[in-house]
C-alpha positions in Angstrom: 110.6 60.6 133.7 114.1 60.2 135.9 116.7 57.8 134.2 115.7 55.2 136.9 112.3 55.3 136.3 113.2 55.5 132.3 115.4 52.4 132.5 112.5 50.6 134.3 109.9 51.7 132.1 111.8 50.4 128.8 113.3 47.3 130.7 109.8 46.2 131.7 108.6 46.4 127.6 111.9 44.2 127.3 110.6 41.9 129.8 107.0 41.3 128.0 109.1 40.4 125.0 110.9 37.8 127.2 107.4 36.4 128.0 107.1 36.0 124.4 110.2 34.2 123.7 108.7 31.6 126.4 105.7 31.2 124.7 107.7 29.9 121.9 109.7 27.5 124.0 112.8 29.9 123.6 114.9 30.9 126.6 113.2 34.3 127.7 115.4 37.2 126.6 113.8 40.1 125.1 115.0 43.5 124.0 114.2 47.1 122.8 116.3 49.7 121.0 115.4 53.2 121.7 116.5 56.6 120.7 114.5 59.8 121.5 111.9 58.2 123.6 110.8 56.3 120.6 111.3 52.3 120.2 113.1 51.3 117.0 113.1 47.8 117.2 112.0 45.1 119.3 113.1 41.4 119.5 113.2 38.2 121.8 115.1 34.9 121.4 114.1 33.0 118.7 117.2 31.0 117.7 115.1 27.9 117.9 112.2 28.8 115.9 113.9 30.8 113.0 116.6 28.1 113.3 119.2 30.7 113.4 122.4 30.8 115.8 122.5 34.6 115.5 118.8 35.4 116.2 119.3 36.3 119.8 116.8 39.1 121.3 119.5 41.8 121.0 119.9 41.0 117.5 116.6 40.7 116.4 116.0 44.1 118.2 119.0 45.7 116.1 118.0 44.4 112.8 114.4 46.1 113.3 116.0 49.1 114.6 118.5 49.3 111.7 115.3 48.6 109.4 113.5 51.5 111.0 116.0 53.9 111.1 117.4 53.4 107.5 120.8 53.1 108.5 123.0 50.2 110.1 124.2 52.9 112.5 122.3 53.9 115.5 123.9 56.8 117.2 121.9 58.0 120.2 120.4 54.6 120.8 119.9 52.2 124.1 119.5 48.9 124.1 117.6 47.0 126.9 117.9 43.9 127.3 116.9 41.6 130.2 120.2 39.4 130.0 123.7 40.4 129.9 124.7 40.2 126.8 127.2 37.1 124.9 130.5 38.4 123.0 128.0 38.2 119.7 125.7 40.8 121.0 128.1 42.8 122.2 130.3 43.2 119.1 127.2 43.9 117.4 126.1 46.7 119.3 129.7 48.3 118.9 129.2 48.0 115.3 125.5 49.5 115.1 127.3 52.4 117.3 124.7 51.8 120.4 125.1 54.6 122.5 124.2 53.0 125.6 123.3 49.0 127.1 121.1 48.5 129.7 120.6 45.1 130.9 118.5 43.4 133.4 120.1 39.7 134.9 124.1 38.9 134.7 125.3 36.1 132.8 128.1 34.2 135.0 128.3 31.6 132.3 128.5 33.6 128.7 127.8 37.2 129.7 130.9 39.5 128.3 129.9 42.9 130.1 130.8 42.4 133.3 130.4 38.7 134.6 133.3 36.5 132.1 134.6 39.8 131.2 134.5 43.4 130.5 134.1 43.5 126.2 132.5 46.9 126.0 135.3 48.3 128.2 137.9 47.6 126.3 139.8 50.5 124.5 141.0 49.3 121.1 137.1 49.4 120.0 136.7 52.4 117.2 133.3 52.8 119.8 132.4 53.0 123.1 128.8 51.7 124.4 128.3 52.8 128.2 126.4 50.2 129.9 124.3 49.7 133.2 123.5 46.4 134.5 120.9 45.2 137.4 117.7 47.1 136.1 114.9 45.0 137.0 117.7 42.3 137.6 115.6 40.1 140.0 112.3 40.0 137.4 114.7 39.1 134.3 116.8 36.1 136.6 113.2 34.8 138.1 112.0 34.4 134.3 114.9 32.7 133.4 114.9 30.0 136.7 111.1 29.8 136.1 111.7 28.5 132.3 114.8 26.3 132.9 113.1 24.6 136.1 110.0 23.5 134.0 112.0 22.3 131.8 114.1 19.5 133.9 
């Protein structure tokens, strides 16, 4: 698989998890942590159902991946998420030593990778997470629009 095809493949997995979030009446964001072609962790937004403000899709997936790996550090891992991460999630990726972030839609209100800031590009971090945005962005954005339209 080419990088582009591989990124789309894993992002589709994250989009399926976003659908799961929506079925639970959570904001439809899904995430998958992959290393060496193997899924280490999956997650979808669960802040309401878990009564946990930290239960963003990325955090849920990182926790699962760390348990699967038996280590809180995940070198070589790629985190796929349908929406540009917030400050908390970007920071968690740095602490987990994730190698790359791939996200779908930009988050103009709270995204800190490229929309409201460039948190992952800060030189003062002790670890660098490379990133790529816009993979299946339209599909990701459409899920969010449909979800919020239905709630109005």
